[in-house]
C-alpha positions, 0 to 999 in steps of 0.5 A: 222726629225733628230731633232724630233728623238732626242727629242722623244728619250730624252723624252723617256729617261726622261719617263723611268727615272721617271717610274723607281722610284716607281710603283704607284699601288700595286695590289695583283695578284688575284685582283678583276675585278675592280682592273684590270679595274683600271690597264687597264685604267692606261695602256690605259692612259700611253700606249705611255710612257710604249711603250718602256718598254716592252723590244722589245716585239711586243706591238700590239700583246699583245694589241690583247690579252688585247682586247680579254680579254676585249671582254670576260668580255663584253660578260659576262656582255651581257649574264648576262642581260638575266639571272638575277636569275643565273648570270655567273661569272669568280670569286668566293670564290671557284675559288680563288687560292693561289700562293704558294712559292713552285710554283711561278707565272712566267709571261712575253711575253715568257709565255703569247704568248704560253698560248694565242695560247693554249687557242685559240686552245681549245676554244669552237666554240661559244666562238671563233665565238664571241670573236675571229671572232668578231661576234655580242654578242649572248644572250644565251649560246650553251655550258654548263655554266661550260664549258663557265665559265672555258674557260672564266676564263682562258681568263680573267686570261690571260688578267689580266696577260697581262695587269699586264705585260704591266703596270709593265714593266714601273717600271722594274728597281724598280721591279728588285730591289725588288729581295732583298725581295725574301725570297725563299733562307731562306725559303727552306734552313731552311728546309734542315736537312743536310745543313752543310754537303751538304755545306762542300761537295758541289763539290761532290754533285750530279749536280742536288742538286748543281743546286738546292742549288745554287740559294738559297744560292745566294738568302740569300746574295741578302737579305743582300747586298745593292749591291745585284747584286754582290752575284753570284760572292761572291757565286762563290768565296766561292764555289771555296775556299770551304768556303760555310759554312762561306758564309752561316752563313755570310748571313743567319741571315739577310735573316731570318730577311727579311723573318720575316719582312713580318709577324712582327708588327712594328706599335704600335697605341696609340689609341688601347687598349688590355683590357684583354686576351679576347678582344682588343678594336679598335676605328673606326669612325661612318660611315654615312650609317648604312648598312656600319657599320653593314658590318664593324662589320660583316666582321672585327670582324668576321675575327679578332678573335682567339679562346677566343680572339676577336677584337671589333670595338668601334665606335665614331664620334671622332675616326680617323680610318675610311672607305671611298668609292670612284669610280674607285679606287684600295682599299688601306690604307694610309700607315701601321698603317694608318687611312683611308681605301679607298674602291671602291664604285662601288663594291657590299658590298656583293661581296666576293672580297669586303668582303675579301678586307676590312678584309685584308685592316684592317690588314694594319690599324693595321700595318701588311704588305702584305706578297706576293712578286713580282720582275722582273727577269732581265736575263729572262725578266719575273716577278715572283710573289708568296705568302709566306703563302697562308693560311695567310690573309695578303698574299692571298685571300685564307688566314685567320687570323692566330695565328701569328696575334694574337700573334703579337698584344698581343706582341705589345699591352698587357702590361703584355706580353714581352716588346720586342723592336719594 
């Protein structure tokens, strides 16, 4: 028995080491149902390896919340069998939310359990009977559609958060390192009008102002330091020696560069041509399905245009960029500036999330990165997630193409534009 414990512990250490390397998925927080189906399947397949990664949280209780979420979705599907003309839904273009940098999503066991308890306390009786008491699925609603969808949406969001927490917990070390990508320090400090005076008189500021500025000032150091965990001590040293202005100027340029990397186009494709002020031609492989070709034109060309300028897909059999459809996959592109967009073949082309996804993933083909941030807050045992600009297509499902996208493409591809070194 003793030897079995040693072997089990050794395997767990090996697993934790392997899991800490890099998370094998990248799903934006408000991903589609199929995205979270994939994350759920991943969790189920790797549950034993992830078991020791939830930092002492009672996994069986979290599993109860996961199973409640699964049953919620199953009953939704059951109900819709009886109302094909007016299906119920937990997601739509109108219900899509952003996660603004000012109001990040913070989640973990300390937020999941209270939210679960609150939802159960306010659940309509019919939903409690079917979902919590596990009575047989009922064919018709006894409550208003709007009330059902509102509560079902809340349960679905809690399910997604819980599955996300359980799955990402296997990569806590990796997500802790992503704290260096947190740009809230630069974002908020750049908006303060009297920052120099505040830093010079820091010890005389009201305590609430000091508490507001402290994490922001530590954060700009974290953007700049390979040994970013030293930043609280470096900040305290600067504060005690009244050198906060020097501290600020030492790190702010690097923090600004970190922020700009989320929006800068650092890829120059050799097969793409900026023909004029009005048009950019982009080669794309002919799809086998005419309907897919029309869908690509409708969505990509509809999104990637700004004022009089537009991007036009130039279809040919020899073009390298292409779209492929595979079952049970999370949509992705094989790297920034990659040529293969992989979509989930089980999703309807007309679904809002599918249409948004092809527009977003095409941005990665052009070379634009995602501009949302997620990291693990070690002291609080919580994940933190926010979208830097919820109006930006590459940040949020609420986002659209912005002038900055057009300007970056012009900078990189228009030979008449400034030949900035990218």
